[in-house]
C-alpha positions as CSV (number, residue, x, y, z in Angstrom):
1,M,-72.8,-7.6,93.8
2,S,-73.8,-11.2,94.6
3,A,-77.0,-12.5,93.4
4,A,-78.8,-12.5,97.1
5,A,-78.0,-8.7,97.6
6,A,-79.2,-8.2,93.8
7,I,-82.4,-9.9,94.4
8,A,-82.9,-8.0,97.9
9,L,-82.2,-4.5,96.2
10,S,-84.5,-5.4,93.7
11,A,-87.2,-6.3,95.8
12,L,-86.7,-3.2,97.8
13,A,-87.3,-1.3,94.4
14,M,-90.6,-3.2,93.8
15,T,-92.0,-2.4,97.3
16,L,-91.2,1.1,96.8
17,I,-92.7,1.0,93.4
18,V,-96.1,-0.5,94.7
19,G,-96.3,1.4,98.2
20,G,-95.9,4.8,95.6
21,R,-98.5,3.4,93.3
22,Y,-100.7,2.6,96.4
23,L,-100.4,6.4,97.7
24,L,-100.6,7.8,94.4
25,S,-103.6,6.1,93.1
26,S,-105.5,5.7,96.2
27,G,-104.9,9.0,97.4
28,A,-106.1,10.3,94.2
29,F,-109.4,8.7,94.1
30,A,-109.9,10.0,97.8
31,L,-109.5,13.2,96.9
32,A,-111.9,12.6,93.9
33,T,-114.4,11.1,96.8
34,R,-113.9,14.6,98.9
35,L,-114.9,16.4,95.6
36,R,-117.6,14.3,94.4
37,H,-119.0,13.0,97.9
38,P,-118.1,15.6,100.7
39,G,-118.3,14.1,103.9
40,L,-118.5,10.4,102.7
41,Y,-115.2,9.4,104.7
42,R,-116.3,11.5,107.8
43,G,-115.6,9.4,111.3
44,L,-113.4,7.0,109.3
45,E,-110.3,8.4,110.1
46,L,-109.0,5.8,112.1
47,Q,-110.3,3.0,109.6
48,I,-108.3,4.8,106.9
49,R,-104.9,5.1,108.7
50,R,-105.6,1.7,109.4
51,E,-105.9,0.8,105.7
52,I,-103.0,2.8,105.3
53,G,-101.0,0.7,107.2
54,W,-102.2,-2.8,106.3
55,S,-101.4,-1.6,102.5
56,L,-98.1,-0.8,103.1
57,A,-97.3,-3.9,104.5
58,S,-98.6,-5.4,101.8
59,A,-96.9,-3.7,99.3
60,A,-93.9,-4.8,100.9
61,I,-95.0,-8.1,100.6
62,Y,-96.0,-7.7,96.8
63,G,-92.7,-6.2,96.4
64,V,-90.8,-9.4,97.0
65,P,-92.0,-11.8,94.1
66,A,-92.1,-8.9,92.2
67,G,-88.6,-7.8,92.7
68,L,-87.5,-11.4,91.9
69,V,-89.5,-11.4,88.5
70,A,-87.6,-7.8,87.9
71,W,-84.0,-9.4,88.7
72,G,-84.8,-12.7,86.7
73,W,-85.9,-10.7,83.7
74,Q,-83.0,-8.2,83.4
75,A,-80.3,-10.3,85.0
76,R,-80.9,-14.0,83.9
77,G,-83.7,-14.0,81.1
78,W,-85.4,-16.6,83.1
79,T,-88.7,-15.0,82.6
80,R,-91.3,-14.6,79.3
81,I,-91.5,-10.7,79.1
82,Y,-90.4,-9.5,76.0
83,T,-89.8,-5.7,74.4
84,D,-89.9,-6.5,70.9
85,A,-93.5,-6.0,69.8
86,A,-92.7,-7.8,66.4
87,A,-91.5,-11.0,68.5
88,Y,-95.3,-12.2,68.1
89,P,-98.1,-11.3,66.1
90,L,-99.9,-8.0,66.7
91,W,-103.2,-10.0,67.8
92,Y,-101.2,-12.1,70.4
93,L,-100.8,-8.3,72.3
94,P,-105.0,-8.3,73.3
95,L,-105.2,-12.2,73.4
96,S,-102.2,-12.2,76.4
97,L,-103.7,-9.3,78.2
98,L,-107.3,-11.3,78.0
99,A,-105.4,-14.4,79.1
100,F,-103.5,-12.6,82.1
101,L,-106.9,-11.1,83.4
102,L,-108.9,-14.3,83.1
103,I,-106.3,-16.4,85.0
104,H,-105.9,-13.4,87.7
105,D,-109.7,-13.2,88.2
106,A,-110.1,-17.1,88.4
107,W,-107.3,-17.3,91.0
108,F,-108.7,-14.5,92.7
109,Y,-112.3,-16.0,92.7
110,W,-111.4,-19.4,94.2
111,T,-108.8,-17.8,97.0
112,H,-111.3,-14.9,97.9
113,R,-114.4,-17.5,98.0
114,A,-111.8,-19.9,100.8
115,M,-110.8,-16.6,102.7
116,H,-114.5,-16.4,103.3
117,R,-114.5,-19.7,105.2
118,P,-115.1,-18.9,109.0
119,W,-111.6,-20.3,110.0
120,L,-109.4,-17.9,107.0
121,F,-112.1,-15.3,107.6
122,R,-111.2,-14.7,111.4
123,R,-107.2,-15.3,111.0
124,A,-106.9,-13.6,107.6
125,H,-109.6,-12.1,105.8
126,A,-111.1,-9.8,108.5
127,V,-108.6,-7.6,108.2
128,H,-109.7,-6.3,105.1
129,H,-113.7,-6.7,105.9
130,A,-112.9,-4.3,109.1
131,S,-113.2,-1.5,106.7
132,R,-116.4,-0.9,107.1
133,P,-117.5,0.8,104.7
134,P,-114.4,0.4,102.6
135,T,-112.6,3.5,101.4
136,A,-110.8,4.0,98.4
137,W,-107.6,3.5,100.9
138,A,-108.9,-0.2,101.7
139,A,-107.6,-1.5,97.9
140,M,-104.7,-3.4,99.6
141,S,-106.0,-3.5,102.9
142,F,-104.8,-6.9,103.8
143,H,-103.5,-10.1,106.3
144,P,-99.7,-10.6,105.4
145,L,-101.5,-14.6,104.8
146,E,-104.0,-13.0,102.0
147,A,-101.5,-10.4,100.9
148,I,-99.0,-13.5,100.0
149,T,-102.0,-15.0,97.8
150,G,-102.5,-12.0,95.8
151,A,-98.9,-11.6,95.3
152,V,-97.9,-14.5,93.8
153,V,-100.2,-14.9,90.9
154,I,-99.1,-12.1,88.3
155,P,-95.2,-12.7,88.7
156,A,-96.0,-16.7,88.3
157,L,-97.6,-16.3,85.1
158,V,-94.9,-14.2,83.7
159,F,-92.7,-17.5,83.8
160,V,-95.5,-19.5,81.9
161,I,-97.0,-17.1,79.6
162,P,-95.1,-14.8,77.1
163,V,-96.2,-11.1,77.7
164,H,-95.3,-7.9,76.1
165,V,-93.8,-5.4,78.8
166,A,-96.4,-2.7,77.9
167,V,-99.1,-5.5,78.1
168,L,-97.9,-6.5,81.6
169,G,-98.0,-2.6,82.7
170,L,-101.6,-2.8,81.6
171,V,-102.8,-5.7,83.6
172,L,-101.0,-4.0,86.5
173,A,-102.9,-0.6,85.9
174,I,-106.1,-2.2,85.5
175,M,-105.5,-4.4,88.8
176,T,-104.9,-1.1,90.4
177,L,-107.8,0.6,89.1
178,M,-110.3,-1.8,89.8
179,G,-108.9,-2.5,93.3
180,V,-109.4,1.3,94.2
181,T,-112.3,2.2,92.4
182,N,-114.1,-0.8,93.5
183,H,-113.8,0.0,97.4
184,M,-114.4,3.7,97.2
185,G,-117.8,3.4,98.3
186,W,-119.6,5.2,95.3
187,E,-120.1,4.3,91.6
188,I,-117.9,6.4,89.0
189,A,-118.6,4.2,86.3
190,P,-121.4,5.6,84.2
191,G,-125.0,3.9,84.8
192,A,-125.1,2.7,80.9
193,L,-122.1,0.3,81.7
194,V,-123.2,-0.5,85.0
195,H,-126.4,-1.5,84.4
196,G,-126.1,-2.3,80.6
197,R,-125.0,-5.2,78.6
198,A,-121.2,-5.0,79.7
199,G,-122.4,-4.7,83.6
200,R,-123.6,-8.0,83.4
201,W,-120.1,-9.5,83.1
202,L,-117.9,-6.9,84.7
203,I,-117.4,-5.9,88.0
204,T,-117.5,-2.4,89.4
205,A,-118.2,-0.9,92.7
206,T,-122.0,-1.5,92.8
207,H,-121.4,-5.3,92.3
208,H,-118.2,-5.4,94.8
209,E,-119.9,-3.2,97.3
210,A,-122.4,-5.5,97.7
211,H,-120.1,-8.1,98.6
212,H,-118.9,-6.0,101.3
213,A,-122.1,-5.5,102.8
214,V,-123.6,-8.9,102.7
215,Y,-120.0,-10.8,102.8
216,R,-121.4,-13.9,100.9
217,G,-120.9,-13.8,97.0
218,N,-119.4,-11.5,94.2
219,Y,-116.2,-13.0,95.0
220,G,-114.7,-12.1,91.1
221,L,-112.1,-9.4,90.7
222,Y,-112.8,-8.5,87.2
223,F,-115.7,-10.6,85.8
224,R,-118.8,-11.8,87.0
225,F,-118.8,-15.4,85.1
226,W,-117.4,-16.8,87.9
227,D,-120.1,-16.0,90.4
228,K,-122.5,-16.7,87.5
229,M,-121.2,-20.2,86.9
230,C,-121.2,-21.0,90.7
231,G,-124.4,-19.3,92.0
232,T,-122.4,-16.7,94.0
233,D,-123.7,-13.5,92.2
234,I,-126.0,-11.7,94.3
235,G,-126.7,-8.8,91.3
236,L,-126.4,-5.5,91.8
237,G,-128.7,-3.0,93.6
238,S,-127.9,0.1,95.4
239,L,-124.8,0.5,97.5
240,A,-125.3,-0.9,100.5
241,T,-124.8,1.0,103.9
242,P,-123.6,0.0,107.3
243,D,-127.0,-0.3,109.0
244,R,-127.8,-3.0,106.2
245,R,-124.5,-5.1,106.4
246,E,-125.2,-8.5,107.7
247,R,-122.5,-10.2,110.2
248,S,-119.6,-11.3,109.3
249,P,-118.6,-14.8,109.0
250,A,-116.1,-14.4,112.3
251,E,-119.3,-12.9,114.1
252,R,-121.4,-16.0,113.0
């Protein structure tokens, strides 16, 4: 099999994996929403179908660099993914996890903030904010341009930072979990975490729902310190309702 064919097959496989992961995770939390808050998504059926459509398109975009990484790791040994836990000290495992999350969070903050510039918002990010209010299905509901910015960062990092394959899996699991739970319209995290000391620095649904309500501020993915340092942290408060929402940058 030629390298091009192998890469295409790997990209297809990763697309199916990313799409399946999205359907399972978002579906599970949508079911949890139905059980915990019956009727919360009532009247949003058309929106949810649109969210699923955009998300599956995003899965195909995420699958391309992921497939290239999988092929480069297995067939060429190009990446810095390793499987022998003894290859680095055990303390490096949590350090590499933190490094991936911190770099990903920084990339997300600045690209997300850029997406709120009126020109980029109208042409790309408005797709994501068309979910008013967002649901558990909106986690990957992106315009292709925005999906590309999200799809490249983790694959790029594995060529630079040594990471155990299990730690990489944990990074992807955390990314998926926070992406879904921060959009499902209610707070799943315990109040002691949200309003306690950890909540000052970690992003949960309460924090991100405020972003979807007022469009400005709270641009981070995992942590709040970029918002705090740059003066874009708008705090917590209660989850916003549609009648409290401000106009989007595209509507101003």
